[in-house]
C-alpha positions, 0 to 999 in steps of 0.5 A: 924883374916882375915884383908882386905884392899879393897881400897888400892893403889899401891903407898902405898903398899911399905910403909907397914912395913915388920916387922909389917907384919911379926908380923901380920903373926906370931900372926896368922892373914892375910892381903889381899890387893886390889889395887884400890877401887871396882866400885860398892857397890856389889864389896865392899860387895864381897871383905869384905864377909870373912873379920873380920877386914878392913884397910880402906883408903877412903870412905866405901859406905852405906850398906856394913857394914850390908852386911858383917856379919863377920866384927868386926873392921874397922881401918881407915887410917886417922883422920876423920872416921865419914866422911868416914864410916856410923857410925850408921851402924857400931854401929848397927852391933857392929863393932868397929871403930878406926882411927889415931888421930894424924899423919903427923903434920910436913907434914901438917904444912909444906904444910900450910907454902907452901900455905902461901908463894904461896899466899903471893908471888903470885907464881902460878899466876906469873908462869902462867903469865910467861908461857903466855909471861908476865914479869910483876914484881908485888909486893908480901907480906913479912911475917917477922914481920907479925902476924900469928893466929893459930887456934887449938893447936894440934900437927899440930897447935903446929908445925905451931906455931914453923914454924911461929916463925922461919919465924920471925912472931908474933904468937898468938893462939886460942884453946878450952883448954885455960889455963895458963899452956897451954899458957906456954907450947905453948910459945905464947899468947892464945887469943879469936877467935874474937881477933885472926881474928881481929888482924891477917895478916895470919890465919892458921886453924888446927882444927878437923872436929866435929859437934862443929867446922863445919862452925866455920869460918863463915861470921861474923868471916871472916869479922873481918879480917884486909883488905888483910889478908890471910886464910890458911886451911889444916884442913877440908873444912867444917870449913869454910863458903866457899861462904862467903870467896869467896865473901870477896876475890872478894871484896878484903876484904880478901887478899888471901887464900891457901886451901888444903881442901874443903867441897866437894872433888873433888869440882864441876867446879862451886865451888865459890873458884875455880874462886875467885881471889888470891886463891891457891888450892891443892887436899888434899895432905898436909899429903901426904909424904912418911914419914907421909904415912908410919906412918899412915899405921903403926898405922892403922895396929897396931890398928887392931893388938891391937883389935885382942889381945883384947885391942882396941886402938884409938877407935872412 
């Protein structure tokens, strides 16, 4: 099969596993890698004219799939393929969609902790103040002994539980699969979502973006947080009512927020959270380590090979 990566980036090319590329070639396949995405929809169509399989890093524009008659499979280099591919177009064309269900759990959880520290100890704010000539020694928040509520108990949520306990925090968790067996496996109490928000000094979000989770952290739920609580989101921006969070931050009801994701990426200049107080924002990079990226590319290529062998895996 002819595989094409239409929107590759130079930083990722060295992370492709040479042994895996050798297997791909030995099984009679080829991978054409393009650095940088096309500027136009027609550019995408031209690159995929002969493609049977696509290794997709970012957003595939509408109209490309119907104009790619040889296309049979798209392997998305990430989790939420529904946000990056026109699923209805793919289904109508009989194109199989695959993704990487879980990867980079440690990288994302470590970044969540980095955001938490940055907010709790006002790292970014103090750095800017010093560079501006100030030496005001404002008080920070110590995390040991505080209560951490982890929302979602997948691999990333599980790692966040471990890191929270390592910091000496009391940890609780909410998961849609709440059973006594799951509670024993995680080693922390599983609680109702309302109870978690009402009792947590820190809430860290680790849920996939699905129709069921869109807007799950709404104004009512945010209003349950104890005054001064910190919200950390390294999952998806669509989980949170961002306007409500910004207003509660402005009012001082929420103590701070560490955000790696927003509903619109990149955000418009007037996004309310960019001007809200005590917010640290990073550009959706929690997953972005060499270790996690290498694993991500490996599984994505394995998805293409599995499809070519007639045994598709990680199908959405």
